[in-house]
N, C-alpha and C positions, 0 to 999 in steps of 0.2 A: 191448593196455592198457587197458580204456574207461573213461574216467574221465567218473564223474554231474557233470553241468551245476549250479551252486550257484545256490540262491533269488537273485533279482536284486531287485527293486526298488529303489528305488525297496524288568522295569523295577525299577529301584530306589526303590522309597515310602517307604525307611528314613529321606529328608532331617527332619531336625528344623524346616528351615522348610515343612513341609509342613503344610495346613494343612486339613480337614475340612469335604466343602463344607457339610454342613450345620451349622457354623458359619460359615460363615460368607457372609450371605442377601442379601447385594448383588451376588454375583455374578450371569452370566447361564447362563440352564439349558442343558444338553450341546446342544440342538437347535437354540438359537439361535446358542452356540460356533461350531458345525460351518456355520451358514444363515451368519454372516460370514464365515469363514474364507474359504465358498467366492466369496466377494461379493470379496471383499478379495484373494483370490487371482484372479480374473478382473480385477480394477482393473489391478493391478500387470503381467499378461503386456501389458494393453494399452499399460502406459505404457513399457516396455523395450522393447519391439517385437523379441524375439526377444536371444539372448545367444550369447555364447562363451565358451570354456574349454577347459581343460585337466585330465588326471588323468593317476593315475598310477597302476595297479593293482598288488599284491604277494601271492601266491598260494605259501603255503606249506606241506609236508604233512611232518611229524618224521620221519612213521613211516616214508616210505618217502623220506627227505632228499632232499626234491624242492622245489625252489625254482621260478619265475618271475615276470618281469615286464614290463607294459607299458604305457607312456606313449600314447595318443590324446587326440587333438585334439575338441570337439565344439561345432557348432555349433547351436542351438533357433530355429527357427523364430518368427514369432508366433504360429503355432495349436499353439504346442506341439512340432512334431512332431522330432525330434533325428536329426541326423548325423554320424556318426563317421569319424574316417578317425586307424588306426592310427600312432603317427609312429616308435616303435621298439619289439621284442620279444627279450626275452633271456631264458635259462634253458630250461625244461621244456615244450621243444616238445608229446607233446600236454596237456598245460593249455592252450594257446594256443590245441590247434586246436579241441578238445573242451570246454572248460573258458568260456576268455576269450572266443572270439572267438562264440561260440552265446550270448554272457551280450549281447554288443552287438547283433548278429541280432535278440534277442527283444527287449530295451529298446529299438530304433529302431522295431519293430511295433507294439506295445505305448504306443508314444508318439502312433502316429497319429490326430487327432482319432474319431475314429469306436470306435477301438479301445479310447482313453484313460477314455472313460467309464465305461467296467465294471470298470475298479479305480478308481475315484476315493474319496477317503475323503468320503461323503457318506452321505445317508440309503439310498440306494436300493442302496448296497454293505455298509453296517454299521448295527450298534446302537451307538449312543453313551452312557456312563454318565462322568457327572462324578463324578471324584474326590475333588480339591482344587485346591489352586496350589500352588506350588512353586516356588522361585527357581534359574533356569538362569544359571548368571555371575550380572552384574549384573540380569535381567530376570527377572519375574513369572511363570508362567508358566501354565496351566490344564491339566491331566493328564485326561485322557481315556481309560476303556476302551473298546476296541473288539472288538467279535465280531461277524463276517464272515457275512452272511448265507445265503453260498453256501461251500462247501469246493469251492474254485480255488487252484492254483496261485500265484496273485497278487497273491490277497487275504492277509491277516494277520490272527493271532489277538496282542493285545497292548496298547500304550497308546501314546498322541501324548502332547506336551507343545504348548500353542498360546498365543503370543505372547500376551498382555492388554491391550498396545496395540495392533500390526498383526494380531491372531488371525492370524501368518504361523505356520505350522510352523517346533519349533522341535528337537524331536528325535523321533525313532521307534524302538521298541525292539518287537520281539516273534519270531513262529515261520508257517511258512506255514500257511495253513489246511488245506491240503494237501500232502504231500508230491509231490516232483515225479515222482518212481523209487521201486517200491523198495527199492535198494541205498541211499537216503537216509531214516537211520533219523531225525536228528533234524536242525533247523536255526533258529539264535541270529542275529540280527542287528540292529545299531545304527545307527543315522545323524542324525547332530548335523548343520545348518544354524546360518548366520547371518550379517550384515545386513552388505550393502557400500549407503553411502549410503541409499535408498530403497529397493532391494531385498532380497531374501534370497535364497543359494542353498548346498548343503551344502555340510558342510566336510569330512566322514569318512565314512565307512562301514566296520563293521566285521563280522563274520561268521566263526563255525564252523561248518562240517556234518560231522556224523558217520554218513560213509560204513563200509557192511557190506564186510568184506574191507580195507582202505586204512586207515581209523582216519580222522582228524577232522584235513581240511583249513580254514586258515584264509586268508580273501581280505580284505586290507585297502584301502582306493580310498581315496584323497587327490587332492580338487577343488584346484583353487590355477587363478589369472591370471582367473577370473570377470567377465564384464562386460557388462552390461547394454549393450543393440544402440545403445540410442537417445543412449549418455552416448559415440560416438565422434566424433568432431570429421570423417572422413570412412569411410561405411561399408563403400565399394567392395570396403576388401578380402573381402567377403565374396565375389567370384566365384572369387576365387585360392585361398580359405581361409587365409589369412594372416594371424595377430594383427599392431594397429599398438601403437605402447606403450598402458599405460591404465596407471587405478589398481588395483591390485593387490586382488580379492576375499577374503574369507577364505578359505583352505585347506577343501579339505571337496568335495563332490560335487550333482549336478543331475540 
């Protein structure tokens, strides 16, 4: 049985706190927000000097009555390159081989500096439109609509929420610009981010992929114990891949 890999990367606008952009003349333009987001992200990446954390993947297909779980350790280099180590696997073996492991391989490959530029949230890859301002938790965020400039599976069509103070990505929601396979009818994902100290890390990712014949497969990713490398009292642990005690970052994804 062939399992189709899910979309990896990596909108509810009905909230009463949403303000129309034209009614809020003081907010910056979409281009200004995106430029500031890129600049702030580069500053934070330089300051954190990389990071380490853990992830838990949970995959469900109710139609096939299948379930899989995977625990993964991730180390991020200062240049953004990601390295994954599978700590444990349980459940549906075909999903581990054909879905989850392939997702890790794909994310590691696309995290390299030369590749990552092709998928970044910037004007080279997307057209942006400012929709308004909405509260995410207790912080206001700019809501931007994204239209990809190319039909590629690692770009997406949807919306992002950008923190108005830190210009950090706090939420992304949408679907791939191009389905990864004929067998994939549709994919929808939501990714949330949280702040830990001065750093921002993903908190959770949920996606639903409708696959021909096999029905809908749900994937949930929890991210936890994320820490910027600069906050470690001793970073020599990176050579052995072992985590040291430290403040727990918001549970989510990166």
